[in-house]
BAVOZA-71800 format. One record per atom (N, C-alpha, C): residue in three letters; x, y, z. Coordinates in steps of 0.05 Angstrom, whole numbers, padded with zeros to 5 digits, always signed. Layout:
N
alaXYZ ...
% end
This chain:
226
unk+00618-00348-00612 unk+00610-00333-00588 unk+00589-00349-00572 unk+00590-00348-00546 unk+00571-00362-00530 unk+00544-00348-00530 unk+00522-00363-00526 unk+00495-00352-00525 unk+00484-00355-00497 unk+00473-00334-00486 unk+00461-00336-00459 unk+00432-00342-00462 unk+00423-00364-00450 unk+00395-00372-00452 unk+00383-00372-00424 unk+00358-00363-00422 unk+00344-00362-00397 unk+00341-00390-00386 unk+00350-00397-00362 unk+00348-00424-00352 unk+00320-00436-00350 unk+00300-00418-00346 unk+00272-00428-00344 unk+00262-00434-00372 unk+00265-00415-00391 unk+00255-00419-00418 unk+00270-00443-00432 unk+00295-00446-00425 unk+00311-00468-00437 unk+00300-00495-00431 unk+00285-00498-00408 unk+00275-00524-00399 unk+00245-00526-00401 unk+00233-00508-00415 unk+00203-00509-00419 unk+00196-00535-00432 unk+00173-00547-00424 unk+00162-00572-00433 unk+00178-00596-00422 unk+00204-00595-00421 unk+00220-00617-00410 unk+00217-00619-00380 unk+00222-00597-00366 unk+00221-00596-00337 unk+00201-00576-00326 unk+00196-00555-00342 unk+00179-00533-00333 unk+00153-00532-00349 unk+00134-00518-00337 unk+00109-00513-00351 unk+00106-00483-00355 unk+00088-00475-00374 unk+00083-00447-00379 unk+00070-00434-00354 unk+00075-00409-00349 unk+00063-00395-00327 unk+00035-00384-00334 unk+00029-00383-00359 unk+00001-00377-00368 unk-00008-00401-00385 unk-00030-00413-00377 unk-00040-00438-00390 unk-00069-00433-00399 unk-00072-00430-00426 unk-00098-00426-00437 unk-00097-00427-00468 unk-00120-00431-00480 unk-00122-00430-00510 unk-00142-00408-00517 unk-00136-00394-00539 unk-00153-00371-00546 unk-00156-00370-00576 unk-00177-00356-00584 unk-00181-00349-00612 unk-00156-00333-00622 unk-00145-00340-00645 unk-00121-00325-00655 unk-00125-00294-00655 unk-00150-00285-00659 unk-00155-00256-00659 unk-00152-00244-00632 unk-00157-00260-00611 unk-00156-00250-00583 unk-00130-00257-00569 unk-00113-00272-00583 unk-00089-00282-00570 unk-00071-00259-00559 unk-00067-00238-00576 unk-00050-00216-00569 unk-00061-00202-00544 unk-00087-00196-00544 unk-00099-00181-00522 unk-00097-00197-00496 unk-00102-00224-00498 unk-00100-00241-00474 unk-00072-00242-00463 unk-00053-00245-00481 unk-00025-00247-00472 unk-00016-00220-00460 unk-00023-00198-00473 unk-00015-00172-00462 unk-00028-00168-00435 unk-00054-00176-00432 unk-00068-00174-00406 unk-00054-00190-00384 unk-00046-00215-00391 unk-00031-00232-00371 unk-00006-00218-00362 unk+00009-00208-00381 unk+00035-00195-00374 unk+00030-00171-00356 unk+00010-00154-00363 unk+00005-00130-00347 unk-00006-00137-00319 unk-00023-00157-00317 unk-00034-00164-00291 unk-00012-00176-00274 unk+00006-00192-00286 unk+00028-00204-00271 unk+00047-00183-00260 unk+00053-00163-00277 unk+00070-00141-00268 unk+00057-00125-00246 unk+00031-00121-00248 unk+00016-00106-00227 unk+00017-00121-00201 unk+00012-00148-00202 unk+00013-00164-00177 unk+00041-00166-00165 unk+00061-00168-00182 unk+00088-00170-00172 unk+00096-00144-00157 unk+00086-00121-00167 unk+00092-00096-00154 unk+00076-00093-00128 unk+00050-00102-00129 unk+00033-00099-00106 unk+00040-00118-00084 unk+00049-00142-00091 unk+00055-00163-00071 unk+00085-00163-00063 unk+00100-00143-00072 unk+00128-00142-00065 unk+00131-00140-00034 unk+00148-00157-00023 unk+00151-00157+00006 unk+00136-00180+00019 unk+00120-00195+00003 unk+00105-00217+00013 unk+00117-00244+00005 unk+00142-00244-00004 unk+00157-00268-00011 unk+00142-00286-00031 unk+00133-00274-00053 unk+00119-00288-00074 unk+00139-00301-00093 unk+00135-00327-00098 unk+00153-00341-00116 unk+00144-00339-00145 unk+00119-00345-00151 unk+00109-00343-00178 unk+00079-00338-00179 unk+00070-00327-00201 unk+00041-00322-00206 unk+00033-00336-00232 unk+00016-00355-00230 unk+00008-00371-00253 unk-00022-00365-00259 unk-00028-00366-00285 unk-00055-00359-00294 unk-00065-00382-00312 unk-00089-00393-00305 unk-00102-00414-00320 unk-00129-00404-00329 unk-00136-00409-00355 unk-00162-00400-00365 unk-00175-00422-00381 unk-00202-00424-00379 unk-00218-00438-00399 unk-00243-00422-00404 unk-00262-00434-00417 unk-00286-00419-00425 unk-00302-00409-00401 unk-00302-00424-00379 unk-00319-00417-00356 unk-00304-00407-00332 unk-00278-00413-00330 unk-00263-00408-00305 unk-00237-00394-00311 unk-00230-00375-00293 unk-00203-00363-00293 unk-00191-00367-00265 unk-00167-00379-00265 unk-00153-00384-00239 unk-00127-00369-00238 unk-00123-00356-00215 unk-00097-00343-00209 unk-00085-00359-00187 unk-00061-00369-00191 unk-00047-00386-00171 unk-00023-00371-00162 unk-00023-00363-00136 unk+00000-00348-00125 unk+00015-00366-00105 unk+00041-00370-00110 unk+00057-00387-00093 unk+00075-00369-00076 unk+00073-00372-00050 unk+00088-00355-00031 unk+00097-00371-00007 unk+00118-00362+00006 unk+00128-00376+00030 unk+00113-00365+00055 unk+00099-00342+00052 unk+00084-00330+00075 unk+00055-00324+00066 unk+00039-00345+00064 unk+00012-00341+00054 unk-00006-00324+00073 unk+00001-00323+00099 unk-00014-00308+00118 unk-00014-00278+00112 unk+00008-00268+00100 unk+00010-00240+00093 unk-00010-00232+00071 unk-00015-00251+00053 unk-00034-00245+00031 unk-00063-00250+00039 unk-00067-00273+00053 unk-00094-00281+00061 unk-00106-00262+00081 unk-00090-00254+00101 unk-00100-00236+00122 unk-00118-00250+00142 unk-00128-00234+00161 unk-00146-00245+00181 unk-00173-00253+00169 unk-00181-00277+00174 unk-00207-00287+00164 unk-00210-00285+00134 unk-00188-00285+00119 unk-00189-00284+00090 unk-00195-00257+00078 unk-00193-00235+00094 unk-00200-00209+00084 unk-00181-00199+00062 unk-00155-00205+00066 unk-00135-00197+00047 unk-00139-00210+00020 unk-00145-00236+00020 unk-00150-00251-00005 unk-00175-00240-00020 unk-00196-00235-00004 unk-00220-00224-00017 unk-00215-00197-00030 unk-00201-00180-00016 unk-00194-00153-00026 unk-00177-00155-00051 unk-00157-00173-00051 unk-00139-00177-00073 unk-00155-00187-00098 unk-00174-00205-00093 unk-00191-00216-00114 unk-00207-00194-00128 unk-00218-00176-00112 unk-00233-00153-00123 unk-00216-00135-00139 unk-00191-00130-00130 unk-00172-00112-00144 unk-00164-00124-00171 unk-00160-00151-00171 unk-00153-00164-00196 unk-00176-00162-00216 unk-00201-00166-00207 unk-00224-00164-00225 unk-00227-00135-00236 unk-00221-00115-00219 unk-00222-00087-00228 unk-00200-00082-00250 unk-00177-00094-00245 unk-00155-00091-00264 unk-00162-00104-00291 unk-00174-00128-00289 unk-00182-00142-00314 unk-00203-00126-00329 unk-00222-00114-00314 unk-00243-00097-00327 unk-00230-00073-00340 unk-00210-00061-00327 unk-00197-00037-00338 unk-00182-00044-00364 unk-00170-00068-00364 unk-00155-00077-00388 unk-00173-00089-00409 unk-00199-00091-00403 unk-00220-00101-00421 unk-00214-00130-00429 unk-00206-00146-00409 unk-00202-00174-00414 unk-00229-00189-00413 unk-00232-00210-00428 unk-00258-00225-00428 unk-00264-00236-00401 unk-00289-00233-00392 unk-00298-00243-00366 unk-00307-00272-00368 unk-00303-00287-00347 unk-00312-00314-00345 unk-00333-00317-00323 unk-00348-00338-00323 unk-00369-00342-00303 unk-00357-00345-00275 unk-00335-00358-00273 unk-00323-00364-00247 unk-00294-00354-00246 unk-00287-00339-00224 unk-00260-00329-00220 unk-00250-00340-00193 unk-00226-00353-00194 unk-00215-00365-00170 unk-00187-00354-00165 unk-00182-00348-00139 unk-00156-00340-00130 unk-00146-00360-00110 unk-00124-00374-00117 unk-00114-00395-00100 unk-00085-00388-00091 unk-00080-00392-00065 unk-00055-00385-00053 unk-00042-00410-00041 unk-00018-00417-00051 unk-00004-00441-00042 unk+00021-00433-00026 unk+00027-00449-00006 unk+00051-00444+00010 unk+00075-00460+00000 unk+00098-00447-00001 unk+00123-00460-00009 unk+00136-00468+00017 unk+00140-00494+00020 unk+00151-00504+00046 unk+00181-00503+00048 unk+00195-00499+00026 unk+00224-00498+00026 unk+00234-00472+00012 unk+00229-00449+00025 unk+00234-00423+00011 unk+00264-00419+00004 unk+00282-00430+00019 unk+00311-00425+00014 unk+00320-00439-00012 unk+00303-00457-00023 unk+00310-00471-00048 unk+00295-00458-00072 unk+00282-00435-00067 unk+00267-00422-00088 unk+00282-00396-00096 unk+00290-00394-00122 unk+00307-00371-00131 unk+00293-00344-00127 unk+00266-00343-00133 unk+00252-00317-00131 unk+00252-00307-00102 unk+00248-00324-00083 unk+00247-00316-00055 unk+00276-00309-00045 unk+00295-00324-00054 unk+00323-00319-00046 unk+00332-00292-00058 unk+00324-00286-00083 unk+00332-00261-00095 unk+00319-00237-00080 unk+00294-00241-00071 unk+00282-00219-00056 unk+00296-00216-00028 unk+00304-00238-00016 unk+00319-00236+00009 unk+00344-00220+00006 unk+00358-00224-00016 unk+00383-00208-00022 unk+00375-00179-00025 unk+00354-00173-00041 unk+00345-00146-00046 unk+00337-00132-00020 unk+00324-00147-00003 unk+00315-00136+00023 unk+00339-00128+00040 unk+00359-00146+00041 unk+00383-00140+00056 unk+00398-00115+00046 unk+00400-00112+00019 unk+00413-00089+00008 unk+00397-00064+00013 unk+00371-00065+00012 unk+00354-00041+00017 unk+00355-00033+00046 unk+00363-00051+00064 unk+00366-00044+00092 unk+00394-00033+00098 unk+00409-00029+00076 unk+00437-00017+00078 unk+00457-00036+00091 unk+00452-00062+00090 unk+00472-00081+00100 unk+00495-00083+00079 unk+00520-00089+00088 unk+00542-00093+00069 unk+00536-00115+00049 unk+00540-00110+00023 unk+00531-00129+00003 unk+00546-00156+00004 unk+00571-00155+00012 unk+00586-00181+00014 unk+00575-00198+00037 unk+00567-00186+00059 unk+00556-00201+00081 unk+00528-00212+00073 unk+00512-00196+00059 unk+00486-00206+00050 unk+00489-00230+00031 unk+00508-00228+00012 unk+00512-00250-00006 unk+00521-00276+00009 unk+00540-00272+00027 unk+00551-00295+00041 unk+00531-00308+00059 unk+00516-00292+00074 unk+00496-00304+00093 unk+00474-00318+00077 unk+00465-00305+00055 unk+00443-00317+00039 unk+00452-00343+00026 unk+00475-00344+00014 unk+00484-00369+00000 unk+00489-00391+00020 unk+00497-00384+00045 unk+00500-00405+00065 unk+00473-00417+00073 unk+00452-00400+00075 unk+00425-00410+00081 unk+00415-00428+00058 unk+00420-00420+00034 unk+00411-00435+00011 unk+00424-00462+00010 unk+00450-00464+00016 unk+00464-00489+00014 unk+00456-00509+00036 unk+00445-00498+00058 unk+00435-00516+00080 unk+00407-00526+00075 unk+00393-00515+00054 unk+00366-00522+00049 unk+00365-00551+00037 unk+00342-00564+00041 unk+00339-00591+00032 unk+00339-00593+00001 unk+00356-00610-00010 unk+00356-00615-00039 unk+00373-00597-00055 unk+00385-00577-00044 unk+00402-00558-00059 unk+00430-00569-00062 unk+00440-00569-00087 unk+00467-00579-00092 unk+00486-00557-00102 unk+00475-00534-00108 unk+00493-00512-00117 unk+00477-00486-00118 unk+00491-00464-00115 unk+00478-00437-00116 unk+00498-00417-00126 unk+00488-00397-00140 unk+00504-00375-00150 unk+00489-00349-00148 unk+00501-00328-00137 unk+00489-00301-00135 unk+00507-00281-00148 unk+00496-00264-00165 unk+00511-00244-00179 unk+00498-00217-00174 unk+00513-00197-00166 unk+00504-00170-00162 unk+00517-00152-00182 unk+00503-00131-00192 unk+00514-00112-00211 unk+00503-00084-00206 unk+00521-00064-00206 unk+00512-00037-00202 unk+00532-00022-00185 unk+00523+00000-00173 unk+00541+00017-00156 unk+00543+00004-00128 unk+00557-00018-00127 unk+00559-00033-00102 unk+00574-00016-00081 unk+00561-00015-00057 unk+00573+00001-00036 unk+00572+00031-00040 unk+00557+00040-00061 unk+00555+00068-00067 unk+00579+00079-00083 unk+00595+00061-00095 unk+00618+00069-00111 unk+00609+00085-00135 unk+00627+00102-00145 unk+00620+00119-00168 unk+00618+00102-00194 unk+00634+00081-00196 unk+00634+00065-00221 unk+00619+00039-00215 unk+00601+00031-00232 unk+00586+00006-00229 unk+00604-00018-00235 unk+00600-00039-00220 unk+00616-00064-00225 unk+00599-00088-00216 unk+00610-00111-00220 unk+00596-00136-00213 unk+00611-00151-00191 unk+00595-00167-00176 unk+00606-00184-00155 unk+00592-00211-00156 unk+00607-00233-00153 unk+00595-00259-00156 unk+00604-00277-00133 unk+00585-00295-00125 unk+00591-00314-00104 unk+00578-00341-00112 unk+00594-00362-00111 unk+00584-00388-00120 unk+00591-00410-00101 unk+00573-00429-00096 unk+00578-00453-00080 unk+00567-00477-00095 unk+00581-00499-00093 unk+00571-00524-00106 unk+00573-00522-00136 unk+00556-00537-00151 unk+00557-00538-00180 unk+00532-00527-00192 unk+00534-00514-00216 unk+00512-00503-00230 unk+00514-00512-00260 unk+00505-00536-00267 unk+00508-00546-00294 unk+00487-00534-00313 unk+00492-00510-00324 unk+00472-00496-00340 unk+00468-00509-00367 unk+00487-00525-00377 unk+00484-00538-00403 unk+00467-00563-00402 unk+00464-00574-00378 unk+00449-00599-00375 unk+00419-00594-00374 unk+00404-00604-00394 unk+00375-00598-00396 unk+00359-00610-00374 unk+00368-00634-00364 unk+00352-00647-00342 unk+00360-00637-00314 unk+00378-00617-00313 unk+00385-00605-00287 unk+00363-00586-00278 unk+00354-00590-00254 unk+00332-00573-00243 unk+00344-00547-00232 unk+00346-00527-00250 unk+00358-00502-00242 unk+00336-00480-00241 unk+00334-00468-00218 unk+00315-00446-00214 unk+00331-00420-00216 unk+00318-00400-00230 unk+00332-00375-00236 unk+00313-00352-00233 unk+00324-00329-00223 unk+00307-00306-00219 unk+00324-00281-00220 unk+00313-00260-00233 unk+00325-00233-00233 unk+00309-00215-00213 unk+00323-00198-00199 unk+00309-00179-00180 unk+00325-00153-00180 unk+00312-00133-00169 unk+00324-00106-00167 unk+00323-00097-00138 unk+00344-00084-00129 unk+00344-00071-00103 unk+00347-00041-00108 unk+00327-00025-00100 unk+00327+00003-00105 unk+00338+00018-00081 unk+00361+00031-00086 unk+00375+00045-00065 unk+00377+00075-00071 unk+00385+00091-00052 unk+00386+00120-00056 unk+00405+00128-00078 unk+00426+00113-00083 unk+00447+00120-00102 unk+00443+00105-00129 unk+00422+00089-00131 unk+00417+00075-00157 unk+00405+00048-00152 unk+00402+00033-00174 unk+00390+00006-00173 unk+00412-00015-00175 unk+00410-00035-00158 unk+00429-00058-00158 unk+00414-00082-00171 unk+00425-00093-00192 unk+00414-00117-00205 unk+00423-00142-00190 unk+00404-00161-00188 unk+00409-00186-00173 unk+00401-00209-00191 unk+00419-00229-00193 unk+00412-00254-00207 unk+00418-00277-00188 unk+00400-00297-00188 unk+00404-00320-00170 unk+00399-00346-00186 unk+00417-00364-00184 unk+00414-00391-00195 unk+00414-00411-00172 unk+00396-00431-00172 unk+00396-00452-00151 unk+00394-00479-00165 unk+00413-00496-00160 unk+00413-00523-00173 unk+00402-00543-00152 unk+00381-00558-00160 unk+00367-00576-00142 unk+00369-00605-00151 unk+00390-00612-00166 unk+00393-00640-00174 unk+00382-00645-00202 unk+00388-00669-00212 unk+00378-00676-00239 unk+00351-00691-00237 unk+00335-00688-00257 unk+00308-00700-00258 unk+00308-00721-00280 unk+00301-00746-00273 unk+00299-00767-00293 unk+00270-00777-00295 unk+00260-00782-00319 unk+00233-00792-00322 unk+00233-00822-00318 unk+00214-00831-00301 unk+00211-00860-00296 unk+00186-00869-00311 unk+00180-00894-00309 unk+00156-00905-00322 unk+00131-00892-00310 unk+00112-00887-00327 unk+00088-00873-00318 unk+00091-00844-00319 unk+00113-00834-00332 unk+00118-00805-00334 unk+00122-00791-00307 unk+00130-00806-00287 unk+00136-00793-00261 unk+00165-00783-00262 unk+00169-00760-00249 unk+00196-00748-00249 unk+00206-00747-00220 unk+00231-00756-00217 unk+00242-00757-00190 unk+00271-00747-00191 unk+00281-00738-00169 unk+00309-00729-00166 unk+00326-00753-00159 unk+00349-00754-00171 unk+00368-00776-00164 unk+00396-00764-00160 
% end
């Protein structure tokens, strides 16, 4: 029988890095990991609609860094940085509530993604947004995958929907694919994301795969697409 492996976890260390980067005392490891998961879930819910790609957490003895990657940084930063300041205060309150260890310095960094159509998380949210606006699901899939295929560096894309599509009584799945998606190739740069669209008649599950070419290591440990 075939085994389904998460495309991100499958390529950890080779092509991808961990989204939480820190070392901890073995006694505190569980509490820190649980705190990271809960804070990330809290931020994903709070920042929904702001086209966030990923939330990364870095820790050392003196500093804690939260790195938010989004295609629309202005929505988070706000006028004169008011939104970023407020978000920073809310994260600190959440950390205090979860009783996470405090560090001397806390940093919140927001980076812009310049090619959002090649990012699976943003594309999955675009599909969810279209479905929640009651657009026909086939049109949403077709328009989205055409945008993705015109993006720079994209060689293949696949979108899968599952649930009560179109409000039907029986749940089913629908798939649309363009180009190639070599899931077995470890050096293939494949971005993957799951998302949900909440509708009046139920939840529609969304999966997005985006293939951005193969990555080869050159001398000096530099990685390039070829």
